[in-house]
C-alpha positions as CSV (number, residue, x, y, z in Angstrom):
1,M,104.2,109.9,116.3
2,K,106.3,109.0,119.3
3,L,109.9,109.6,118.3
4,S,111.9,111.9,120.4
5,T,111.7,115.7,119.9
6,A,115.4,115.7,119.0
7,F,114.8,113.2,116.3
8,F,112.0,115.4,114.9
9,V,114.3,118.4,114.7
10,L,117.3,116.5,113.2
11,S,115.4,114.6,110.6
12,I,113.2,117.5,109.4
13,L,110.6,115.4,107.7
14,S,109.6,112.9,110.3
15,I,106.2,114.5,110.9
16,S,105.6,116.3,107.7
17,V,106.9,114.6,104.6
18,I,106.6,111.0,105.7
19,S,103.7,111.4,108.2
20,C,103.8,107.9,109.6
21,D,103.2,106.6,113.1
22,T,106.3,104.9,114.5
23,T,104.6,103.3,117.6
24,P,106.1,99.8,117.8
25,S,103.7,97.0,117.0
26,K,102.4,95.0,120.0
27,K,102.0,91.8,118.0
28,D,104.8,89.5,117.1
29,D,106.6,90.6,114.0
30,K,106.3,88.5,110.9
31,K,109.8,87.1,110.2
32,S,111.4,87.8,106.8
33,D,110.6,85.1,104.4
34,A,114.3,84.2,104.0
35,A,117.5,85.1,105.7
36,A,119.8,87.6,104.0
37,A,122.5,86.0,102.0
38,S,126.0,87.0,102.8
39,S,126.4,88.5,99.4
40,N,123.6,91.0,100.0
41,A,125.9,93.8,100.9
42,V,126.7,97.2,99.3
43,R,128.8,100.2,100.1
44,Y,127.8,103.8,100.0
45,Q,129.6,106.2,97.7
46,L,129.0,109.8,98.6
47,I,127.8,111.8,95.6
48,T,127.1,115.1,97.3
49,N,126.4,116.6,100.7
50,A,125.9,120.1,99.4
51,I,122.0,119.9,99.2
52,K,120.3,120.7,102.5
53,S,117.3,118.3,102.2
54,P,117.5,116.2,99.1
55,V,114.0,114.7,98.6
56,Q,114.2,113.2,95.1
57,M,116.5,112.5,92.2
58,V,115.4,112.0,88.6
59,T,117.0,111.9,85.2
60,A,115.8,113.7,82.0
61,P,114.9,111.7,78.9
62,D,117.4,113.6,76.8
63,N,120.6,111.5,76.8
64,T,122.6,114.0,78.8
65,N,122.9,111.7,81.9
66,R,122.3,114.6,84.2
67,L,120.9,114.0,87.7
68,F,118.3,116.4,88.9
69,I,118.1,116.6,92.7
70,S,115.2,118.3,94.4
71,D,115.7,120.1,97.6
72,L,112.7,120.2,99.9
73,G,113.0,124.0,100.2
74,G,112.2,124.7,96.6
75,K,115.3,124.4,94.4
76,I,116.3,121.7,92.0
77,F,120.0,121.2,91.3
78,I,121.8,119.4,88.5
79,M,124.7,117.0,88.9
80,Q,126.7,116.3,85.8
81,N,129.9,114.3,85.4
82,G,130.1,114.0,89.2
83,K,129.9,117.8,89.8
84,L,127.0,119.8,91.3
85,L,126.3,122.8,89.1
86,P,126.4,126.0,91.3
87,K,123.2,127.5,89.9
88,P,119.9,125.7,90.5
89,F,118.1,124.4,87.4
90,I,115.0,126.1,88.8
91,D,114.1,127.9,92.1
92,V,110.3,127.8,93.0
93,S,110.8,128.7,96.6
94,S,108.9,132.0,96.2
95,K,105.9,130.0,95.0
96,L,105.7,127.8,98.1
97,E,103.4,128.2,101.1
98,Q,104.6,131.4,102.9
99,K,102.6,131.7,106.1
100,D,103.7,128.4,107.6
101,T,107.5,128.4,107.6
102,T,107.9,124.7,108.7
103,A,109.6,122.3,106.3
104,A,106.3,120.4,106.2
105,M,104.3,123.2,104.5
106,R,107.0,125.1,102.5
107,A,108.0,122.2,100.4
108,I,108.3,120.6,97.0
109,F,107.8,116.8,96.9
110,S,108.5,115.6,93.4
111,M,109.3,116.4,89.8
112,A,108.8,114.6,86.6
113,F,110.1,115.2,83.0
114,H,107.7,115.0,80.1
115,P,108.5,111.9,77.9
116,D,109.2,114.4,75.0
117,F,111.3,116.7,77.2
118,A,114.1,116.7,74.7
119,A,111.9,118.4,72.2
120,N,109.3,120.3,74.2
121,K,111.4,121.2,77.3
122,K,108.4,120.5,79.6
123,F,108.6,119.2,83.2
124,Y,106.3,119.1,86.2
125,I,106.7,119.9,89.9
126,C,104.4,118.9,92.8
127,Y,104.6,121.4,95.6
128,N,102.7,123.1,98.5
129,A,101.4,126.5,97.4
130,P,99.5,129.2,99.4
131,A,96.0,128.1,100.1
132,S,93.0,129.3,98.3
133,D,90.9,129.0,101.5
134,T,92.4,130.9,104.4
135,A,91.2,128.1,106.7
136,D,93.7,125.8,105.1
137,K,97.4,125.9,105.6
138,C,98.2,125.4,101.9
139,K,97.1,123.6,98.7
140,L,98.8,120.9,96.7
141,M,99.9,122.2,93.2
142,I,101.0,120.2,90.2
143,S,102.4,122.6,87.6
144,E,104.2,122.5,84.3
145,F,107.4,124.5,83.6
146,R,109.7,124.8,80.7
147,A,113.5,124.6,80.4
148,S,115.3,127.3,78.4
149,N,115.7,126.7,74.7
150,T,119.2,128.2,74.8
151,N,120.6,126.8,78.1
152,A,119.6,123.3,78.9
153,D,120.8,123.8,82.6
154,I,118.3,126.6,83.3
155,A,114.5,126.7,83.6
156,D,112.4,129.8,84.3
157,A,109.8,129.7,87.1
158,S,107.7,132.3,85.3
159,T,106.8,129.7,82.6
160,E,104.5,127.9,85.1
161,R,101.3,126.5,83.8
162,K,99.0,125.2,86.6
163,V,97.7,121.7,85.9
164,L,96.0,120.4,89.0
165,E,95.2,122.1,92.4
166,V,94.0,120.2,95.4
167,D,92.7,122.0,98.5
168,G,91.9,120.6,102.0
169,S,92.7,121.1,105.6
170,T,95.2,118.2,105.6
171,I,96.7,118.5,102.2
172,G,100.0,120.0,103.5
173,V,101.1,116.5,104.5
174,D,99.6,114.6,101.6
175,G,101.9,115.6,98.8
176,C,103.8,112.6,97.4
177,Q,105.0,111.9,93.9
178,I,104.4,112.5,90.3
179,A,105.8,110.3,87.4
180,F,105.0,109.5,83.8
181,G,104.1,105.9,83.0
182,P,105.1,104.0,80.0
183,D,101.8,105.0,78.5
184,G,102.8,108.6,78.5
185,Y,100.3,109.7,81.1
186,L,101.1,111.5,84.3
187,Y,100.5,109.6,87.5
188,I,99.9,111.5,90.8
189,A,100.0,110.0,94.2
190,I,98.2,111.9,96.9
191,G,98.2,110.8,100.6
192,D,95.4,110.5,103.1
193,N,96.9,111.6,106.4
194,G,93.9,113.4,108.0
195,T,92.7,112.6,111.5
196,P,90.7,111.1,113.1
197,L,90.8,107.7,111.4
198,E,87.1,107.6,110.6
199,K,87.4,110.8,108.5
200,R,90.1,109.5,106.2
201,E,89.0,109.7,102.6
202,A,90.9,106.9,100.7
203,Q,87.7,104.9,100.2
204,D,85.7,107.9,99.1
205,L,85.8,108.1,95.3
206,H,84.6,111.7,95.4
207,S,88.0,112.7,97.0
208,Y,91.5,112.8,95.6
209,L,93.0,111.9,99.0
210,G,94.4,108.4,99.3
211,K,94.5,107.9,95.6
212,L,96.8,107.4,92.6
213,L,95.5,109.6,89.8
214,R,96.2,109.4,86.0
215,I,95.9,112.3,83.6
216,D,96.9,113.4,80.2
217,V,98.9,116.7,80.4
218,N,99.0,117.1,76.7
219,K,95.7,118.9,76.9
220,T,95.0,122.2,78.8
221,P,94.8,122.0,81.7
222,Y,94.6,118.2,81.3
223,A,92.4,115.5,79.9
224,I,91.2,112.2,81.3
225,P,92.5,109.1,79.5
226,S,89.6,107.2,78.0
227,D,90.5,104.0,79.7
228,N,90.7,105.3,83.3
229,P,88.7,102.9,85.4
230,F,86.1,105.4,86.8
231,I,85.6,107.7,83.8
232,T,82.0,106.6,83.3
233,N,81.2,106.5,87.1
234,K,79.3,109.7,87.9
235,N,80.0,109.1,91.6
236,A,83.8,109.1,91.3
237,K,86.5,111.5,90.3
238,P,87.5,110.4,86.7
239,E,91.2,111.0,87.4
240,I,91.4,108.1,89.9
241,W,93.5,105.1,88.8
242,S,93.5,103.3,92.1
243,Y,92.5,104.0,95.7
244,G,92.6,102.8,99.3
245,L,96.1,104.1,99.8
246,R,97.5,105.8,102.8
247,R,100.5,107.5,101.3
248,L,102.5,106.1,98.3
249,W,105.9,107.5,99.2
250,R,107.5,106.6,95.9
251,F,106.1,104.5,93.2
252,S,107.9,103.2,90.0
253,F,107.3,101.3,86.9
254,D,109.4,98.2,86.1
255,P,110.6,99.1,82.5
256,D,110.7,95.4,81.6
257,T,107.3,94.2,82.8
258,H,105.5,97.6,83.2
259,L,104.3,96.5,86.7
260,L,103.7,99.5,88.9
261,F,105.3,99.1,92.4
262,G,104.2,101.3,95.2
263,A,105.4,101.7,98.8
264,D,102.4,102.6,101.0
265,I,103.4,104.1,104.3
266,G,101.7,102.5,107.3
267,D,100.2,104.0,110.4
268,K,100.3,102.0,113.6
269,T,101.6,98.6,112.7
270,E,102.8,97.8,109.2
271,E,104.6,99.0,106.1
272,E,103.7,97.6,102.7
273,I,104.8,97.1,99.1
274,D,102.0,96.9,96.6
275,I,101.7,96.2,92.9
276,I,99.2,98.9,91.8
277,Q,96.5,97.8,89.5
278,K,94.0,99.7,87.4
279,G,90.9,100.4,89.6
280,G,92.5,98.5,92.5
281,N,91.4,99.1,96.2
282,Y,94.2,98.6,98.7
283,G,92.1,98.8,101.8
284,W,93.1,102.0,103.7
285,P,91.8,103.2,106.1
286,I,90.0,99.9,106.9
287,K,93.1,97.8,106.4
288,E,96.8,98.6,106.9
289,A,98.8,96.0,104.9
290,D,97.6,92.6,106.2
291,S,96.0,94.0,109.4
292,L,92.7,95.6,110.2
293,A,93.1,99.3,111.1
294,V,89.5,99.5,112.1
295,T,88.7,96.5,114.2
296,N,84.9,97.0,114.5
297,T,84.3,97.5,110.8
298,T,81.4,95.9,108.9
299,A,82.9,96.7,105.6
300,D,83.4,94.0,103.0
301,T,87.2,93.6,102.7
302,S,87.1,90.7,100.3
303,G,87.9,93.0,97.3
304,F,90.9,94.6,98.9
305,I,94.2,93.8,97.1
306,P,96.8,92.6,99.6
307,P,100.4,93.7,99.5
308,V,103.1,91.6,97.9
309,N,105.2,92.2,101.0
310,S,104.9,93.9,104.3
311,Y,106.8,94.3,107.6
312,S,106.1,95.5,111.1
313,H,107.5,98.5,113.0
314,K,110.1,96.2,114.5
315,D,111.9,96.2,111.2
316,G,111.2,99.8,110.1
317,I,109.1,102.8,110.7
318,C,108.2,104.3,107.2
319,V,108.7,102.5,103.9
320,I,110.6,104.4,101.1
321,G,109.8,103.0,97.7
322,G,112.5,102.2,95.2
323,S,112.6,100.4,91.9
324,V,113.2,97.0,90.2
325,Y,117.0,96.8,89.6
326,H,118.2,96.5,86.0
327,G,121.7,97.9,86.5
328,D,125.1,96.1,86.2
329,Q,127.1,97.0,89.3
330,L,125.0,95.0,91.8
331,P,124.3,91.6,90.1
332,F,122.8,90.0,93.2
333,L,120.0,92.5,93.1
334,K,119.1,91.9,89.4
335,N,115.4,91.9,88.7
336,K,114.6,92.5,92.4
337,Y,112.5,95.4,93.8
338,V,114.9,97.3,96.0
339,F,113.7,99.8,98.5
340,A,114.5,101.4,101.9
341,D,113.0,102.5,105.2
342,F,113.1,106.0,106.7
343,N,115.2,104.5,109.5
344,G,118.1,103.8,107.1
345,S,117.4,100.1,106.4
346,L,117.6,98.7,102.9
347,F,115.7,95.7,101.5
348,A,115.1,93.8,98.3
349,I,112.2,91.5,97.4
350,G,112.0,89.0,94.6
351,K,109.9,85.9,93.7
352,N,111.0,82.4,94.6
353,E,110.3,79.2,92.6
354,N,106.8,79.2,94.1
355,E,106.1,82.7,92.9
356,K,106.1,84.0,96.4
357,W,107.7,87.4,97.1
358,L,110.5,87.1,99.6
359,R,112.2,90.0,101.4
360,N,115.8,90.2,102.4
361,P,117.7,92.9,104.1
362,I,120.7,94.5,102.3
363,K,123.7,95.2,104.5
364,V,125.6,98.4,104.2
365,L,129.3,97.7,104.8
366,N,130.3,101.3,105.4
367,P,127.2,103.0,107.1
368,P,127.5,106.7,107.8
369,T,129.0,107.8,111.1
370,Y,125.8,109.6,112.0
371,P,122.2,108.2,111.8
372,F,121.0,108.4,108.2
373,T,117.4,109.2,107.6
374,I,116.4,108.2,104.1
375,F,113.9,110.3,102.2
376,S,114.1,108.8,98.7
377,F,115.5,105.8,96.7
378,D,116.2,106.6,93.1
379,K,118.1,105.5,90.0
380,D,120.3,107.1,87.2
381,T,120.1,106.5,83.5
382,N,122.2,103.3,83.9
383,N,119.6,102.0,86.4
384,E,122.1,102.2,89.3
385,L,120.7,103.0,92.7
386,Y,120.9,106.0,95.0
387,V,119.6,106.9,98.4
388,L,118.9,110.4,99.5
389,G,118.3,111.9,102.9
390,V,119.9,113.6,105.9
391,L,122.7,112.8,108.3
392,N,121.5,113.6,111.8
393,T,124.6,115.1,113.4
394,K,125.0,116.8,116.8
395,A,125.4,120.1,115.0
396,G,122.3,119.6,112.9
397,S,121.2,117.8,109.8
398,I,123.3,117.5,106.7
399,G,121.9,116.4,103.3
400,A,123.5,113.4,101.6
401,V,123.1,111.6,98.4
402,Y,124.8,108.1,98.2
403,K,125.2,105.7,95.3
404,L,125.0,102.0,96.1
405,V,128.2,100.3,94.8
406,H,129.5,96.8,94.9
407,I,131.7,95.6,97.8
């Protein structure tokens, strides 16, 4: 990466959590398919700046309307009725990688509530744990925890049940996201950020890296759903749902269509939005969005699924996935997939009358005074949108969670 050292320090995650190359593209940038309409504007409403490094916000399927905000350092906080509860919902910081003290290694990346959380109190966290092999910096852990039966705002870290562990020399920067699909199964995105390029494993079906996995956590430690695409392939990991992905930094299901949208972070030239399909191959590390990442390849690229939209590093540096908007406060975004970029930019894509996906920028009328680095783009129980990240001030970084509101 070629951003300044100061930017690395202030943004915390520019090397580790996002792991993208921000070198500007040498080729001409593809223009957006349509100019932004004047109505494509929002304002930021500050929700909280009390969390140091907010990396994700999710809601529990229990009708409490609570917002659960994960801090990179290992704590998950609850916001209810506009107030941040002083005691964390759970603190797993002692379970994180301990040898390496950087934010990259000592980190949680994502959490997800079991669809039956209201009854069984189960939820899941994806984090970097101490490595099994001393040659590795850490291992990626997906674990189950339980909330208290007597206090809905508290969970006990000692209830941990380890579900899936992934070792590897590069796994520290491969953690991404976990989420339950409408089918009730847990989907797990794992990146493929190892170097050099020829050693990336996204095309290797023996490896979890560069894949979206799908498992059934209702069995111990888990089961493979019978309709997973590679379950009968002896030369593939049966957990794999799709592959050829560099790093899905946020994916989401459209609750209306059940389409799975994923934002795959690029390397040298392009960022992309994909619709993830069962058994689909998205081309990495041979292709990066619409470009060849390996120019001298002899691989057959005809079966690669192209992105529905992509943009060069003139428009952004690392894509941050969002969701299809079904809220009420931003009618001009209705039924569009809304997402962000690490550099603070907001976008929306939607289909035109010819079924082509068009991308428009979204203007923020009251941008923060300091540069805002976006880590995550999430929604509440009313499907209203939020951006999470850090403000890069002269005195250091300040975490911030903003709600997108109408002008």
